[in-house]
C-alpha positions in Angstrom: 29.4 -51.0 169.5 32.9 -49.6 168.8 34.2 -48.6 165.3 36.9 -50.9 164.0 40.2 -49.2 163.1 42.6 -50.4 160.4 44.9 -52.2 160.2 43.1 -54.3 162.8 40.1 -54.9 160.5 42.1 -57.7 158.8 41.6 -59.5 162.2 37.8 -58.8 162.2 36.0 -62.0 162.4 33.3 -62.4 159.8 30.0 -62.3 161.6 27.3 -64.9 161.2 24.8 -64.1 158.5 22.2 -62.9 161.1 24.6 -60.5 162.7 25.8 -59.3 159.2 22.1 -58.7 158.3 21.7 -56.6 161.5 24.9 -54.7 160.8 23.8 -54.0 157.2 20.3 -52.8 158.5 21.9 -50.5 161.0 24.2 -49.1 158.3 21.3 -48.6 155.9 19.4 -46.8 158.6 22.3 -44.3 159.1 24.2 -45.6 162.1 27.7 -44.3 161.4 29.4 -47.0 163.6 27.5 -49.8 161.8 28.5 -48.2 158.5 32.2 -48.2 159.5 32.0 -51.7 160.9 30.2 -53.1 157.8 33.0 -51.5 155.8 35.6 -53.4 157.9 33.7 -56.7 157.3 33.5 -56.0 153.6 37.2 -55.1 153.5 38.0 -58.4 155.3 35.9 -60.2 152.7 37.9 -58.6 149.9 35.1 -56.2 148.7 37.2 -53.1 148.5 34.6 -51.1 146.6 31.9 -51.9 149.1 34.3 -51.1 152.0 35.2 -47.8 150.4 31.6 -46.9 149.9 30.6 -47.6 153.5 33.6 -45.9 155.0 32.9 -42.9 152.8 29.3 -42.8 154.0 30.3 -43.3 157.7 33.0 -40.5 157.3 30.4 -38.2 155.8 28.1 -39.0 158.8 30.9 -37.9 161.2 32.6 -41.1 162.1 36.3 -40.1 162.6 37.6 -43.7 162.7 35.9 -44.3 159.3 37.8 -41.2 158.0 41.1 -42.6 159.2 40.3 -46.0 157.6 39.2 -44.3 154.4 42.5 -42.4 154.4 44.4 -45.7 154.9 42.7 -47.2 151.9 43.6 -44.2 149.7 47.2 -44.3 151.0 47.4 -48.0 150.3 46.0 -47.4 146.8 48.8 -44.9 146.1 46.6 -41.8 146.4 48.6 -39.9 149.1 46.9 -36.6 148.3 43.4 -37.9 149.0 44.6 -39.7 152.1 46.2 -36.4 153.3 43.0 -34.4 152.8 41.0 -36.9 154.8 43.6 -37.3 157.5 43.9 -33.5 157.9 40.2 -33.3 158.7 40.3 -36.4 161.0 43.4 -35.1 162.8 41.7 -31.7 163.3 38.9 -33.7 165.0 41.5 -35.2 167.4 42.3 -38.6 165.8 45.9 -39.5 166.8 46.2 -42.2 164.1 45.3 -39.7 161.4 48.0 -37.4 162.9 50.5 -40.2 162.7 49.6 -40.9 159.1 50.2 -37.2 158.3 53.6 -37.3 160.1 54.7 -40.4 158.2 53.7 -38.8 154.9 55.6 -35.6 155.8 58.7 -37.7 156.8 58.4 -39.6 153.5 58.4 -36.2 151.6 61.3 -34.8 153.7 58.9 -32.2 155.1 60.2 -31.4 158.6 57.6 -28.7 159.2 54.8 -31.0 158.2 56.1 -33.7 160.6 56.5 -31.1 163.4 52.9 -29.9 163.0 51.4 -33.1 164.5 54.3 -34.6 166.5 53.8 -32.6 169.7 50.1 -33.2 169.6 50.6 -37.0 169.3 53.1 -36.9 172.2 50.7 -34.9 174.4 47.8 -37.3 174.1 47.4 -40.4 176.3 47.2 -43.2 173.7 50.4 -45.3 173.7 50.1 -46.9 170.3 50.4 -43.8 168.1 53.2 -42.5 170.2 55.2 -45.8 169.9 54.5 -45.9 166.2 55.7 -42.3 165.9 59.0 -43.4 167.6 59.3 -46.3 165.1 58.8 -43.8 162.2 61.5 -41.6 163.5 63.8 -44.6 164.2 63.3 -46.0 160.7 64.4 -42.7 159.3 67.5 -42.5 161.4 66.3 -39.8 163.9 67.2 -41.7 167.1 66.8 -38.6 169.3 63.2 -38.1 168.2 62.6 -41.8 168.4 63.8 -42.0 172.0 61.7 -39.0 172.9 58.6 -40.8 171.6 59.5 -44.2 173.2 60.1 -42.5 176.6 56.6 -40.9 176.4 55.0 -44.2 175.5 56.9 -45.9 178.4 55.3 -43.3 180.7 52.0 -44.8 179.5 53.3 -48.3 180.3 53.9 -49.6 176.7 56.1 -52.7 176.7 56.8 -52.3 172.9 58.2 -48.8 173.4 60.5 -50.2 176.2 61.7 -53.0 173.9 62.4 -50.6 171.0 64.3 -48.2 173.2 66.2 -51.2 174.7 67.4 -52.1 171.2 68.7 -48.6 170.7 70.5 -48.6 174.0 72.1 -52.0 173.2 73.2 -50.7 169.7 74.8 -47.8 171.5 76.7 -50.2 173.8 74.6 -49.4 176.9 74.0 -53.1 177.6 73.1 -53.0 181.3 70.5 -50.3 180.8 69.1 -52.2 177.8 68.8 -55.4 179.8 67.1 -53.6 182.7 64.6 -52.1 180.3 64.0 -55.4 178.6 63.2 -56.9 182.0 60.6 -54.1 182.5 59.2 -54.7 179.0 58.8 -58.4 179.7 56.2 -57.6 182.4 54.6 -54.5 180.8 51.5 -54.3 178.8 51.9 -54.4 175.0 49.5 -51.7 173.8 47.9 -51.8 170.4 
């Protein structure tokens, strides 16, 4: 069993009652993955308090994905400080999505040093989604040079989304032939989530 990571948990199918009972039993017996996945199911069902309780227990038991999810919920509720505290711990344990959350928070505050702390670490790891999302964060804040740097790194990992995003930047800069060639590559590349 693999821990479910937000925001994907909104796509989590609600398990049949028998499977939910097994998941609940596993969570109650201390299985941190079961705790985190039960939280995702409860979140999907609209039980925010139950989801927060189980993600909290899973995080306390060492489930880094649950820590990321818990931070997401605090951020969504407007508690950026609590999200930051949790994400700092999850990022220190190597979670690239927690690192990305910290970079986005830093960019929102205008804290260049805070953004720079985790950006190189995200770029150095081998998971395309956080790298592409980092590029989008930089692009959305008008830092096209940093956005392109991230998109190029994600392209090295084969991400079609990164190719498409960079193609849009190239087209906006009038580099239409290069943009079209990149779009053609993107059409056959994997879209990594």
